[in-house]
C-alpha positions in Angstrom: 47.4 78.1 -32.4 48.2 80.4 -35.3 46.7 80.8 -38.8 47.0 77.5 -40.6 48.3 77.3 -44.2 47.5 74.2 -46.1 49.7 72.6 -48.8 48.3 74.8 -51.5 49.3 78.0 -49.7 45.7 78.9 -48.8 44.9 80.0 -45.3 42.4 77.6 -43.6 39.5 78.6 -41.5 37.3 76.1 -39.7 34.9 75.6 -36.9 35.6 76.1 -33.2 33.6 73.7 -31.0 33.2 73.9 -27.2 33.0 70.6 -25.4 33.5 69.1 -21.9 37.2 68.8 -20.9 38.3 65.2 -21.4 35.8 64.6 -24.3 37.7 66.3 -27.0 38.3 63.1 -28.9 34.6 62.3 -28.9 33.7 65.8 -30.1 36.3 65.5 -32.9 35.1 62.1 -34.0 31.5 63.3 -34.1 32.2 66.5 -36.2 34.4 64.6 -38.6 31.6 62.0 -39.1 28.8 64.6 -39.5 30.9 66.8 -41.8 31.8 63.9 -44.1 28.1 63.1 -44.4 27.6 66.6 -45.8 30.5 66.3 -48.1 32.9 68.4 -46.1 36.3 66.9 -45.5 38.8 68.4 -43.1 40.7 67.4 -40.0 40.6 68.1 -36.3 43.0 69.7 -33.9 42.3 68.6 -30.3 44.2 68.3 -27.1 43.0 66.5 -24.1 41.8 68.8 -21.3 41.4 72.0 -23.4 37.6 71.8 -23.7 37.5 72.7 -27.4 38.1 71.2 -30.8 39.0 72.9 -34.0 37.8 71.4 -37.3 40.0 72.7 -40.0 38.4 73.3 -43.4 37.9 76.1 -45.9 36.0 79.2 -44.8 33.0 78.5 -47.1 32.8 74.9 -45.9 32.8 76.0 -42.3 29.9 78.4 -43.0 28.1 75.6 -44.8 28.4 73.3 -41.7 27.5 76.1 -39.3 24.2 76.8 -41.2 23.2 73.3 -42.5 24.3 70.9 -39.7 21.8 71.4 -36.8 23.7 72.0 -33.6 21.0 70.1 -31.7 22.1 67.0 -33.6 25.6 67.2 -32.1 26.0 65.3 -28.9 29.4 66.4 -27.6 29.4 70.0 -29.0 27.9 72.6 -26.6 28.4 75.6 -28.8 30.3 76.5 -31.9 31.5 79.3 -34.1 33.0 79.9 -37.6 36.6 81.1 -37.1 37.4 84.5 -38.5 40.8 84.9 -36.8 43.1 83.5 -34.1 45.3 86.1 -32.7 47.5 87.3 -29.8 46.4 90.6 -28.2 48.8 93.0 -26.5 49.3 92.0 -22.8 48.6 95.6 -21.9 46.9 98.6 -23.5 44.5 98.6 -26.4 43.0 95.1 -26.9 39.8 96.3 -28.6 41.3 97.6 -31.9 42.7 94.3 -33.2 39.3 92.7 -32.8 37.6 95.7 -34.3 39.9 95.6 -37.3 39.2 91.9 -37.8 35.4 92.4 -37.7 35.6 95.4 -40.1 37.7 93.4 -42.6 34.9 90.8 -42.6 32.0 93.2 -42.6 31.0 92.4 -46.2 30.8 88.7 -45.3 29.0 89.3 -42.0 26.8 92.3 -42.5 25.4 93.9 -39.3 26.0 91.7 -36.3 23.1 91.1 -33.9 24.8 90.2 -30.7 28.2 89.9 -29.0 29.4 87.1 -26.6 32.8 87.2 -24.9 33.6 83.9 -23.2 36.2 81.2 -22.4 36.6 77.5 -22.8 35.3 75.5 -19.8 38.7 74.9 -18.1 40.0 76.3 -14.8 42.9 78.0 -16.6 40.6 79.7 -19.1 38.0 80.6 -16.5 40.7 82.4 -14.5 40.2 85.3 -17.0 36.4 85.2 -16.8 36.4 88.4 -14.6 38.4 90.2 -17.3 36.1 89.0 -20.1 33.1 90.5 -18.4 34.8 93.9 -18.1 36.2 93.7 -21.6 32.7 93.0 -23.1 31.5 96.6 -22.4 34.2 98.6 -24.3 34.3 96.1 -27.1 30.5 96.3 -27.5 30.7 100.1 -27.5 33.4 100.1 -30.1 31.6 97.7 -32.4 28.4 99.8 -32.2 30.3 103.0 -32.7 31.8 101.5 -35.9 28.3 100.4 -37.0 29.4 96.8 -36.9 27.0 95.7 -34.1 23.3 96.6 -33.8 22.3 99.0 -31.0 20.0 96.4 -29.6 20.2 92.6 -29.9 18.8 91.4 -33.2 17.6 87.8 -33.3 18.0 87.2 -37.0 21.5 88.5 -37.5 24.8 86.6 -36.9 26.3 86.6 -33.5 30.0 87.7 -32.9 31.8 85.4 -30.5 35.2 86.2 -28.9 36.8 83.4 -27.0 39.7 84.1 -24.6 41.9 81.0 -24.2 44.1 83.0 -21.8 44.7 86.8 -21.3 46.2 87.3 -24.7 45.2 84.5 -27.0 41.8 84.9 -28.6 39.6 83.4 -31.2 37.2 85.6 -33.1 34.3 84.1 -34.9 30.6 84.1 -35.5 27.6 81.8 -35.4 24.2 81.9 -37.0 21.4 83.0 -34.7 19.1 80.1 -36.0 21.7 77.4 -35.2 23.5 78.2 -31.9 23.1 77.6 -28.2 21.4 80.5 -26.4 24.0 80.5 -23.7 27.7 81.6 -23.7 29.8 78.5 -24.4 26.6 76.5 -24.5 26.3 76.5 -20.7 23.0 77.6 -19.0 23.6 79.3 -15.7 21.5 77.4 -13.2 21.3 77.9 -9.4 21.4 74.9 -7.1 18.1 75.0 -5.2 18.8 74.9 -1.5 16.0 72.5 -0.7 16.7 69.9 -3.5 17.6 66.4 -2.3 20.7 66.0 -4.5 22.9 67.9 -7.1 21.6 65.6 -9.8 18.5 67.9 -9.9 20.5 70.3 -12.1 20.7 67.6 -14.8 17.0 67.5 -15.4 16.6 71.3 -15.0 19.2 71.7 -17.7 17.7 69.0 -19.9 14.3 70.8 -19.8 16.1 74.0 -20.9 18.0 72.2 -23.8 15.3 69.9 -25.1 12.1 71.9 -24.6 11.8 75.1 -26.5 11.2 78.1 -24.2 7.9 79.0 -26.0 6.7 75.4 -25.4 7.4 75.3 -21.6 3.9 76.4 -20.7 2.3 73.5 -22.7 4.8 70.7 -22.3 5.9 71.4 -18.7 2.6 72.6 -17.3 1.2 72.1 -13.9 -1.0 69.1 -13.5 0.8 66.8 -15.9 1.5 63.3 -14.7 5.1 62.0 -14.6 7.1 58.9 -13.6 10.6 59.0 -12.2 12.3 55.6 -12.4 15.2 55.1 -9.9 14.0 58.3 -8.2 15.5 58.2 -4.7 16.3 60.5 -3.0 14.4 62.7 -5.4 16.7 65.0 -7.3 14.8 64.6 -10.6 11.4 64.3 -8.9 12.1 67.7 -7.4 12.2 69.4 -10.8 8.9 67.8 -11.7 7.3 68.8 -8.4 8.4 72.4 -8.7 6.7 72.6 -12.1 3.4 71.4 -10.5 3.4 67.9 -11.8 2.0 64.8 -10.1 4.8 62.3 -9.8 5.1 58.6 -9.3 8.5 58.0 -7.8 9.7 54.5 -8.3 12.6 53.3 -6.2 13.3 50.8 -3.4 15.3 53.5 -1.6 13.8 56.3 0.6 12.5 59.6 -0.9 13.2 63.0 0.7 10.5 63.8 3.2 10.2 67.4 1.9 9.0 65.9 -1.5 6.6 63.5 0.1 5.1 66.4 2.2 4.1 68.2 -1.0 1.3 65.8 -1.6 2.4 65.6 -5.3 4.5 62.5 -5.0 3.4 58.9 -4.8 6.3 56.6 -3.8 6.3 53.1 -5.2 8.9 50.8 -3.7 9.8 48.7 -6.7 12.5 48.0 -9.2 12.4 50.6 -12.0 12.8 47.9 -14.6 9.7 46.0 -13.3 7.3 48.9 -12.7 4.5 49.5 -15.3 1.9 52.3 -14.9 -1.7 51.2 -14.5 -3.0 53.9 -16.8 -1.7 55.4 -20.0 -1.9 59.0 -18.8 1.8 59.7 -18.1 3.3 62.6 -20.1 6.8 62.6 -18.8 9.0 59.6 -18.0 12.4 60.5 -16.5 15.2 58.1 -15.5 18.7 58.5 -14.1 19.4 54.9 -13.1 23.0 53.6 -13.0 22.6 50.7 -15.3 24.0 49.4 -18.6 23.0 52.0 -21.3 21.7 49.4 -23.7 19.3 48.1 -21.0 18.1 51.6 -20.1 17.6 52.4 -23.8 15.5 49.3 -24.3 13.3 50.2 -21.3 12.7 53.7 -22.4 11.9 52.5 -26.0 9.4 50.0 -24.6 7.6 52.8 -22.6 7.3 54.9 -25.7 6.2 52.0 -28.0 3.5 50.9 -25.5 2.3 54.5 -25.1 3.0 54.5 -21.4 4.4 58.0 -21.8 4.5 60.9 -24.4 8.0 62.1 -23.7 11.1 60.7 -22.0 14.3 62.1 -20.7 17.0 59.6 -19.5 20.7 59.2 -19.0 23.0 56.7 -20.7 26.3 56.0 -18.9 29.3 56.2 -21.2 32.1 53.6 -21.7 35.7 54.6 -21.2 36.7 54.6 -24.9 35.1 55.3 -28.3 32.2 57.0 -26.6 30.8 58.6 -29.7 30.6 55.3 -31.5 29.0 53.6 -28.5 26.3 56.4 -28.1 25.6 56.4 -31.8 25.0 52.6 -31.6 22.6 53.0 -28.6 20.7 55.8 -30.3 20.5 54.1 -33.7 19.0 51.0 -32.0 16.3 53.2 -30.3 15.6 55.0 -33.6 15.2 51.8 -35.6 12.8 50.4 -33.0 10.6 53.5 -33.0 10.6 53.6 -36.8 9.8 49.9 -37.2 7.4 49.4 -34.4 6.1 52.9 -33.6 3.0 54.6 -34.8 4.1 58.0 -36.1 6.7 60.7 -36.2 9.1 61.1 -33.3 12.0 63.2 -32.1 15.2 61.8 -30.7 18.0 64.0 -29.4 21.0 63.5 -27.2 23.4 65.9 -25.5 26.3 65.7 -23.1 25.0 68.4 -20.8 27.1 70.7 -18.7 25.9 69.0 -15.5 26.5 65.5 -17.0 29.8 63.7 -16.3 30.4 60.2 -17.8 27.0 60.2 -19.5 24.8 61.7 -22.1 21.2 62.8 -21.7 18.6 61.7 -24.2 15.2 63.1 -25.0 12.6 61.2 -27.0 9.0 62.1 -27.8 6.1 61.4 -30.2 5.3 64.4 -32.4 
């Protein structure tokens, strides 16, 4: 992917967007839609399986989007950057200097950079150079600091430099705004699979809490002693995350729960259909749900719990169709939003993200403010 020249002879910049491999078309449809709503018109370059999308537009428009369009409003984009350059590095020898030159040429535009991230798209081919990128980060950081282009210590309020290796020689150099970026390289939080968790699905809720609950609010919103309900809980992957945070959990499922969770004394197992169960008291803070069911039906159930004040916050998964997934998810979310607006009793927050640990689904978070 070389520098693109439009019909007027002007070089085009754009946005680089990380996504899940296989969902490039959905990521492209979403950024095209959101950009047009902000009066920015460009086009996407995307290839199935590459785990990224390039939205081509003028440099100032790319910066406008990266600062004004909240990343948290994008469902299929994990992380993004404004493109400064796309280049081929030497296969051997000095690979630092070309990047250093690129950043120096843009110093007036960027000012002092606050942080450096060197990463790859989320594909097996790209990740094969992950070991190299870790080693490469150190000399690049030293060179940038030596040239007074990067702060000596991470600065939270300065732009972040992002260098993406597509393979050993092909790189994209860009930046993101510190106030509107994911806090993890490539937008992927590095989570460990707990050895005593009943299922791998536990990582979905762990990641959801990281993405949807601000770190400084964890102590309040994820505190020990809160009451939670897990609909479709068995064998307990999501219940595990609630229990490890000290919550008291009602696990609703006709199937069996892991004995290790029942032994904690924090879990009450109700053998009932998750669509029929209703709490006896309105003292539930968290409602979580990962049932394999039609997304419209799950959305209606979650909305009803919020409208009836059965819970304060909800995290749930919506299974995706095979085609036009962005349009479908948008429709589900719009229906929930309209119901909360028309029948609710105050301000609310509604977010959705295709998390790293999701597959053919998106995770939604809704809460009253």
